[in-house]
C-alpha positions in Angstrom: 98.6 167.9 110.4 99.2 165.9 113.6 98.5 167.1 117.1 101.4 167.8 119.4 99.7 165.8 122.2 98.1 162.5 121.8 95.3 161.4 124.1 95.1 157.6 124.5 92.5 155.2 125.6 94.0 152.4 127.7 92.0 149.3 128.5 93.0 147.6 131.8 91.6 144.8 134.0 92.2 143.6 137.5 91.9 140.3 139.2 91.2 142.0 142.5 87.8 141.1 144.0 87.4 144.8 144.8 88.5 147.0 141.9 88.2 150.1 144.1 90.8 148.8 146.5 93.9 151.0 146.3 96.1 147.9 146.3 94.3 146.4 143.3 96.8 145.7 140.5 95.6 146.9 137.1 97.1 145.2 134.0 97.0 146.7 130.5 95.7 145.0 127.4 98.4 145.8 124.7 97.4 146.4 121.2 99.4 145.4 118.2 100.2 148.8 116.8 98.7 151.3 119.2 101.3 153.2 121.3 101.8 151.6 124.6 104.9 150.1 126.2 107.8 152.5 125.6 110.3 149.7 125.4 108.4 148.1 122.5 109.6 148.7 119.0 107.1 150.9 117.0 104.8 149.1 114.6 105.3 150.0 110.9 103.0 148.5 108.3 102.8 151.2 105.7 100.5 151.9 103.9 98.0 149.9 106.0 96.8 150.3 109.5 95.5 147.9 112.1 91.9 149.0 112.0 91.1 148.6 115.8 94.3 150.5 116.8 93.5 153.2 114.3 89.9 153.5 115.7 91.2 153.7 119.2 93.2 156.8 118.3 90.1 158.6 116.9 87.9 157.4 119.8 90.2 159.3 122.2 89.0 162.5 120.8 85.3 161.7 121.5 83.1 160.3 124.2 82.2 156.7 124.7 78.6 157.5 123.7 80.0 158.4 120.3 82.0 155.2 120.1 79.7 152.5 121.6 81.9 149.8 120.1 84.4 150.4 122.9 81.9 149.2 125.5 81.2 146.1 123.4 85.0 145.4 123.0 85.5 145.8 126.8 82.7 143.3 127.4 84.3 140.8 125.0 87.6 141.2 126.7 86.0 140.6 130.1 84.4 137.5 128.7 87.8 136.4 127.3 86.4 136.0 123.8 89.1 134.6 121.5 88.0 136.6 118.5 88.4 139.9 120.4 91.7 138.8 122.1 93.1 137.9 118.7 93.1 141.6 117.8 95.4 142.4 120.7 99.2 141.9 121.1 98.9 140.6 124.7 96.3 139.3 127.1 97.6 139.9 130.6 95.0 137.4 131.8 96.0 134.5 129.6 95.8 131.2 131.5 94.1 132.9 134.5 90.5 133.8 135.4 89.1 136.8 133.4 89.4 140.2 135.0 
């Protein structure tokens, strides 16, 4: 069965020098098949899944201590590592300084 509500992990970054500033603009890293922008067409790749997107769904049911790979992924995104960025649909910081 599928749950009626879906909890999502959203990874965001900001270029603001002070991330606690209420005026800081946070931009979302979009995944290839994970739900996100409601204007984007749903991703259908049956019978396969994008592994990272699939893991993000299950990680939302647990704590980050149970899914340490999320911390490593966030670090790779902060470092703008191409291998990690290639797993995503969009990089809001492309051509700019990393978040």
